[in-house]
N, C-alpha and C positions, 0 to 999 in steps of 0.2 A: 757941684759934682753930684751926680745921681747915685743912689744907693748901689746899683749894680756896678758902677765904675769904682765906687769906694771899696766894695768888697773885693773886686779884682785887684785893685791897687794894693790893698792891705795884704792880700794873699801873696801877691808877687813880692812885695816888700819883705815878707817873712820867708820867702824862698819855698813856698809850698805849691804843689800841684793841686788841681781840683780834687783829685783822688785823696790826697793827704788831708785836705780840708774836710772832705766828706767823712773820712774815717774819724777825724777828731769830733765831728758833729754827730756821728752815728746815723748818717743819711746816705742814700745812694749818690754816686758822683754826678749822675744826671740831674739831681736836684740842684746841686751847686751850679752846674752849667746853666740850667734854666733860670736861676736867680741872676747870674752874671749876664745873661743875654736878655733879661727883662721879659722872660716868658713865664715866670712864676714870681709871686710876691711872697716873701718870707712871713711866716706867722710871728707873733710876739715871742713865742718860745724859741722859734728858729733864730730870731734876731739875738736872743740871749746866748744861744749856743754858738752862733757865728762870732759874736763878740768875744766870748770865752776862748773859742778856738783860735781866733786871730790875736788874742792877748790885748784887747782894747775894751773900753767901756761901750755900752750901747750908745750913749750920746756921741762918743767919738766915732763910732761906726757910722752913725747917721750923718755926722758932719764931714765925713770923708777921711777920718783918721788924722786930720791935720792938727798939729799941735802948734801953739803959738811959740815964737822964738824964745820968749821969756820962760815959758814952761820947759822947753828943751834945755835952756841954760840952767834953770833951777834944778832939774833932774840930774844933769851932768855934774853940777857942783855937789850934789848929795852922794855921788858915786865915790867910793873909797879910793879907787885907782886915780881918778882925776884929782881928788883932794890931796893925795900923797905926791903927785907929780907937779902940781901947781907951783910950789915954791922954787922948783928947779928949772922952770921953762926958760928963763932968761939965760941960763948957762948951756943950753943945748945947741949943737951945731945943726946944719941944714938936714943931714940925714936922720939925726935923732928926732928933730922936730917933725919931719915927714912921717916917721914911724909912729910917733905919739899921735899926730893928727889922724892917721889911718885908724888907730885904735879908738880914738874918740869918735870918729865917723861911724865905726862899727857899733859903738854904743848907742848912737842916735838912730841908726837904721834898724838894728836888731837888739833891743835892750836885753840885758842878761836877766835870767830868771832868778828869783830869790827863793830860798828854801822855806 
């Protein structure tokens, strides 16, 4: 995946518009557009601001933001909600399981911020 595609995918995964990303980076929206359309190459400081705004590391940004399945599972298992629910999974009915899976899916798509 190219950097431009990676940035767009991460931005969309976080539910942000180009304008919102630009505001987080303190740059004009047109700069974000140019980066995503491969008409501008971000500087090193812009890469750092992009990564911070998209809540990923610079290496993750450069690799397309893809995490390994093991990394996703490890992060989920560290989540307090998942740890509390895990012992009760076998006792859930279909509707409850569906609700839990939706919440877990939300955790993988949009990780919660920690204070």
